[in-house]
C-alpha positions in Angstrom: -2.3 61.1 24.3 -3.1 57.5 23.3 -1.9 55.6 20.2 -5.4 56.4 18.9 -4.6 60.2 19.0 -7.2 60.8 21.6 -6.8 61.7 25.3 -7.1 58.6 27.6 -10.0 60.1 29.5 -12.0 60.4 26.3 -11.4 56.8 25.0 -14.5 54.6 24.8 -13.8 50.9 24.9 -16.1 47.9 24.6 -14.7 45.0 26.7 -15.7 41.3 26.3 -14.8 38.6 28.8 -15.7 34.9 28.3 -12.8 33.1 30.0 -15.0 30.7 32.1 -18.7 30.6 32.9 -19.8 34.3 32.8 -20.6 36.2 29.6 -19.5 39.8 30.5 -19.6 42.9 28.3 -18.8 46.4 29.5 -18.4 49.9 28.1 -15.7 52.1 29.8 -14.7 55.7 29.2 -11.2 56.6 30.2 -9.6 54.7 33.1 -12.4 55.0 35.7 -15.8 55.6 34.2 -17.9 52.5 33.8 -20.8 53.3 31.4 -22.3 49.8 31.5 -21.4 46.3 32.9 -23.6 43.5 31.7 -23.0 40.0 33.1 -24.8 36.8 32.4 -23.9 34.2 35.1 -24.1 30.5 34.5 -23.7 29.5 38.2 -27.2 28.0 38.6 -26.7 25.9 35.5 -23.3 24.5 36.5 -24.4 23.9 40.1 -26.4 20.9 38.8 -23.0 19.3 37.8 -21.0 20.4 40.8 -18.6 22.5 38.7 -18.1 24.2 35.4 -18.7 22.0 32.3 -16.7 23.6 29.5 -18.9 22.5 26.6 -22.0 23.9 28.3 -20.2 27.1 29.1 -19.2 27.6 25.5 -22.7 27.0 24.2 -24.2 29.5 26.7 -21.7 32.1 25.6 -22.8 31.7 22.0 -26.4 32.2 23.1 -25.8 35.2 25.3 -23.0 37.0 23.5 -25.0 39.2 21.1 -27.7 40.1 23.7 -25.1 41.1 26.2 -23.3 43.3 23.6 -26.5 45.0 22.6 -27.5 45.5 26.3 -24.1 47.0 27.2 -24.2 49.4 24.3 -27.8 50.4 25.0 -27.2 51.0 28.7 -24.1 53.1 28.0 -26.0 55.0 25.3 -23.0 54.4 22.9 -23.1 53.2 19.3 -20.6 50.9 17.6 -19.4 53.9 15.6 -18.5 55.8 18.8 -16.1 53.1 20.0 -12.4 53.8 20.0 -11.4 50.2 20.7 -12.7 46.7 21.4 -10.9 44.7 24.1 -11.3 41.0 24.6 -9.8 38.3 26.9 -7.7 35.9 24.8 -6.4 33.7 27.6 -5.7 31.9 29.9 -9.1 30.2 30.4 -11.4 27.6 28.9 -10.4 27.3 25.3 -14.0 26.9 23.9 -15.3 29.7 26.0 -12.5 32.1 25.1 -13.0 31.3 21.4 -16.6 32.6 21.5 -15.5 36.0 22.9 -12.5 36.3 20.6 -14.6 35.4 17.6 -17.3 38.0 18.5 -14.7 40.7 19.1 -12.9 40.0 15.8 -16.2 40.1 13.9 -17.1 43.4 15.4 -13.7 44.8 14.8 -13.7 43.7 11.2 -17.2 45.0 10.5 -16.7 48.4 12.1 -13.0 49.1 11.6 -12.6 49.7 15.3 -9.1 48.5 16.6 -9.0 45.2 18.4 -7.0 44.7 21.6 -6.3 41.3 23.1 -6.2 41.3 26.9 -4.3 38.7 29.1 -6.7 37.3 31.6 -4.5 37.8 34.7 -3.5 41.3 33.5 -7.2 42.1 33.2 -7.7 41.2 36.9 -4.8 43.5 37.9 -6.0 46.4 35.7 -9.5 46.3 37.1 -8.1 47.9 40.2 -7.5 51.1 38.3 -11.2 51.6 38.0 -11.3 52.7 41.6 -9.3 55.8 40.7 -7.3 55.4 43.9 -4.4 53.2 42.9 -0.9 54.5 42.6 2.3 52.7 41.7 3.9 50.6 42.9 1.4 48.2 44.5 1.1 44.5 45.2 -1.9 42.6 43.8 -3.2 39.2 44.8 -4.9 37.4 41.9 -6.9 34.5 43.2 -9.4 32.6 41.1 -10.5 29.1 40.1 -7.4 28.5 38.0 -4.9 31.1 39.1 -3.2 32.3 42.3 -0.6 35.0 41.8 1.1 37.6 44.0 2.3 40.4 41.7 4.3 43.5 42.2 3.0 46.2 39.8 5.7 48.7 39.3 3.9 50.7 36.5 1.3 50.3 33.8 2.2 46.9 32.2 5.3 46.4 34.3 5.0 43.4 36.5 7.1 41.2 38.7 5.7 37.9 39.9 6.6 37.6 43.6 4.8 34.3 44.1 2.3 31.9 42.6 0.8 28.5 43.3 3.0 25.5 42.7 0.1 23.2 42.1 -3.7 23.8 42.6 -5.3 27.3 42.6 -7.2 28.5 45.6 -10.5 28.5 43.8 -10.0 24.9 42.7 -9.3 23.7 46.2 -12.4 25.5 47.5 -14.6 24.0 44.9 -13.4 20.4 45.4 -13.5 20.6 49.2 -17.0 22.1 49.1 -18.2 19.3 46.9 -16.7 16.7 49.2 -18.3 18.1 52.4 -21.7 18.6 50.8 -21.8 22.3 50.4 -22.0 22.2 46.6 -20.9 24.7 43.9 -19.5 27.4 44.0 -17.3 26.4 46.9 -15.5 29.6 47.8 -18.5 31.7 48.9 -20.2 28.7 50.7 -17.1 27.7 52.7 -16.5 31.4 53.5 -20.0 31.8 54.8 -19.9 28.6 56.8 -16.5 29.3 58.4 -17.8 32.6 59.8 -19.8 30.6 62.3 -17.3 28.0 63.1 -14.4 27.4 65.4 -11.2 28.2 63.5 -9.2 25.8 65.7 -11.6 22.8 65.6 -9.4 20.9 63.1 -5.8 21.5 62.3 -5.0 21.6 58.6 -1.6 22.5 56.9 -1.0 26.0 55.8 -0.9 26.7 52.0 2.7 27.8 52.0 6.1 26.3 51.0 9.2 26.3 53.1 12.0 28.3 51.5 9.6 30.1 49.1 7.7 32.6 51.3 5.6 34.1 48.5 4.6 30.9 46.7 1.4 28.9 47.5 0.6 25.2 47.6 -3.1 24.3 47.9 -2.7 20.7 46.9 -1.6 19.5 50.3 -4.3 21.4 52.1 -7.0 20.1 49.7 -5.7 16.5 50.2 -5.7 16.9 54.0 -9.3 18.0 54.1 -10.4 15.2 51.7 -8.5 12.6 53.7 -10.2 13.9 56.9 -13.6 13.6 55.3 -12.9 10.0 54.1 -11.6 9.1 57.6 -14.8 10.4 59.2 -16.8 8.3 56.8 -15.0 5.1 57.7 -15.5 5.9 61.4 -19.3 5.9 60.8 -20.0 9.5 59.8 -23.4 9.4 58.2 -23.1 12.7 56.3 -23.0 15.4 58.9 -20.3 17.7 57.7 -20.9 20.6 60.1 -17.9 19.9 62.3 -15.7 19.7 59.2 -16.7 22.7 57.1 -17.2 25.0 60.0 -13.7 24.3 61.2 -11.8 24.8 58.0 -9.5 27.8 58.1 -7.1 28.7 55.3 -4.1 30.7 56.5 -0.9 31.9 54.8 
């Protein structure tokens, strides 16, 4: 039984996520039943600027929050009165963007009397694996995003041990900055991944994103700098903008 005196499999939770540039609202029953999942992506908007602009992201969250909540409830065929809890990402993330989601969740909780649950962003990434219904403890989870890169041993629900993490830049940040430098644009991860599938993985030798003496920690700063230095060197040698030999040869290994 849950703290809400209701079996876990019967709990209906509205989840709100606004940690970066996507307004996401979902309704979930129990641990594995997704009743709705509404996502408004801002990728096309931020592509114009080569990356996420925090102020623009916050304003778009304000515009899309209520429509996304209504759509999620409608698709799930659930009313506010039927909710057992409202969950919202409270951090880490972009402060302004997080504030929009937290404010909306607090308002809904206050107006309906439905309990409010704050969710740690990284823990949310880990917990999403339970939706498959096939995860058993213990397991190791890799969390990789624009701002975070963690390797976590999950011993039980809510019991974590960080095995390793980035010492500097996150993987996503390195991908985005490199992609911008070699002319692929934003978002960098998917575009570099797609380009690398057709390239020679041994065309250019770059350092590995690992640290001697810390086998489970990452360091993407050196890798990012090596790629940017290579690109700048090619420019000085007369490269007129052809990045194919660079971006098709990038291989990130651990």
